[in-house]
N, C-alpha and C positions, 0 to 999 in steps of 0.2 A: 516950869512944868512942861513936860513933853506933850506935844499934840499927837494924838493917835486918830487915824481914820477908822480903825476897826479894833474890836476887842474879841479875842477868842477865849473860850472857857473849856476847861476840863469839865466832865460831868459829875462823876461820883466824888462826893466830899466837897464839891464846889457849888453845884446847882442843886443837887439832890443828896440825901443821906446815902452813905456807902452801903453796899449789901453786907449782910451779916456773914461772918465766916462759916457759920453752920449751914446757911443757905448754899454757899459755894461748895462746901464740903459734900453735902448731900447730892448736889448736882454732879460733882465729879464721881462720887461713888456709884450713882445710878448710870452714869455714862459707861463705866467699866462693865456693869451688868448688861447693858444694852449690846455690848460687843462680845458677850460671852464669858466675861471674867467675874465670877460671883464672889471670889475671895481675895480681892485686891489688897495688897499690903497697905496699911494705913499711911505709911511713909510715902507710897506712890500716889495715894489719894491727895495727900498734902502737896505733893510735887506739882500736880496739875490743876489744883483748885484756884491758885492765884499766883501771878508773877512768873508763869512758866516761860522758859526759853525754848527755842527750837532744839537745842542740844539736849536739854533735860527731857523734853517731850520724846525725842528720839530714843533716849536710853530707857525710858519707861515703856514705850511701845515695844521696843526690841525685847525687853525682859519677858513680855507676855506673847510675843509673836503677833502683835497687832499691826494692822495697816494704819499708818499715822493719820492719813487724811480722813479715813472713816471714823477713827476714834475721836479726833479733834472736832469733827462736825457734831458727833454725838455729845461730846462734852459741852460745846458752845450752845447747842440748841437747848440742852437741859438747863444750863446756867441762865440763858435768856428767859426761858419759861418760868424758872423759879423766881427770877427777879420781877417779872410781871406780876406774879402772885403776891410778892411782898408789897408792891404798890397797891394792888387792888384790894388787899385785905387790911390796908392801913398800917402795915408794919414798917413802912418806909415812906418818906415824904420829901417834898421839895423844901428847901430852906426859905424861911420867910423873907430873908434879905435879898432874894431875887428881885423884890420890888424896887431895890435901889437902882436897877437898870432902866426903869421905865422912862425916866426923864433925860437919859443920855442920848445925844445925837450922834450915834456911831452905828456902823454896821457890826452885827454880832454873829458869831459862829460858835459851834461846839465841836471840839476835837477830843475824842475819848479812845482809850484802849479797850473799852468794853465792846460788846458786839454791836454792830450797826442795828441789828434787830431791836436791841435794848434801847438804843438812842432814839430810834424811830418811835418806839412806844412811849418813851418819856416825853418827847416833843408833843405827841398827840394827847397823851393822858393829862398833861398839865397845861395844855393850850398854849404851847410855846411857838406855834407856827408863825405868829406875827412878830415875835421877838427875835428869832434867829433866822438869818438869811441863808445859812448853810450849816450842815452838821455831818460829822463823820464818826463812825465807829468801825470796828474791824469786820471784814468779811469772814465767813465761816470756813476759813482755809488755813492750812499750816503756814503758807506764805505770809498771811496777815500777822502771824506771831512775830515774824522778822521785822514787820513794819510798825510794831508797837513803839510808843515813846520809850526811850529817848530818840528813836529814829524820827526825824521830822516829816516823814512821808505824808501823813494825813494833815499835818499843819500846813504843809506847802500846797496841798490840794485845796484846802479852805482858803488860803491866801489868794490862790489863783481865781477861785470863785468870786471872791470879793474885790479882786483887781486892786489890791493895795499892798504897799510895802511898809506902811507905817502902822504897825499893829502891836498890841500888848497881849500876851498870853497869860491867863490866870489859871493856876493849878494848886494842888495840895500835896505834891510829891516831888522828890528829887528828880525823877525822870521827866516831870513836866518842866522843871527849870532847865534841865539839860537839853530837852527838845527845843525849847524856845531859843536857847543859845545857838544851837546848831542851825536853826532856821533864821538866825540873825534878828531875833525879836527881843524886846524887853520882856521881863517876866514879873509877875506878882504872885508871891507865895501866900496862900490863905492858911493861917494857922488856927484852924478850928480846934474844938476840944479833942477830937481824935488824933490830932497832930501835935498836941501840947508838948510832948516830950521828944519829938522827932528832931534829931540833930542832922543838919544838912552839911554835906561836904562840898556843895557848890553854893555860890552866892546869888540869890535872886536880885533883880533890880529893886524890887520893893518887897516888903513883908507887911501884911495886913491881918486884921482879926476876922474880917468878914467882907461881904460885898459892898457895904457902905464905904469901906476903905478904898475899894477899887473905884467906886464912883467919885471919891475925892481926888484920886490920882487922875482920873479922866477929865477933871475940871468941872464937876457938877457944882452948880451954884444954888 
């Protein structure tokens, strides 16, 4: 069994339930309205609600003659606000198996492609301050879209904070596995119910059903 000094976690779908598609869709729709587009094509709303790339963002903004930075900030702020509402109203919660981490003697961090505003809220809302030594989400900038996983940018920043090279990254997506590989880390893919049918084209170091499985990998006794 490999010894790890630190374990890094994706947020959505790993530590907390993922946001609903309707929440992200409505946030994208109102972002268009905020910058003066009241009749955005539904295809363009879908384009920017989840998994957007800089190139796709550019094409959508050019179609409407929008400033990319202004539109993206509007989109991200609304997405972050909508997610806070989900948590506060009990529509979204942490996973119970976060308890599996309590007895592990490791440094912990969070690395997400969600907004840093959202990650800050999650850490405070669920009382994660004592559990996680560092955490990163995206800034509200177009440049941050280029730094999303599988880019290892935020992983590398977290590793620098923890001053470790022996770490495991736990995620629930192909981009998480790819980011870990690019950062030279082992990966654990968590196949929760929302990932039951996902076929990966990359091989994680481990595959587990939940965070209890991660605890076993880390050597919990």
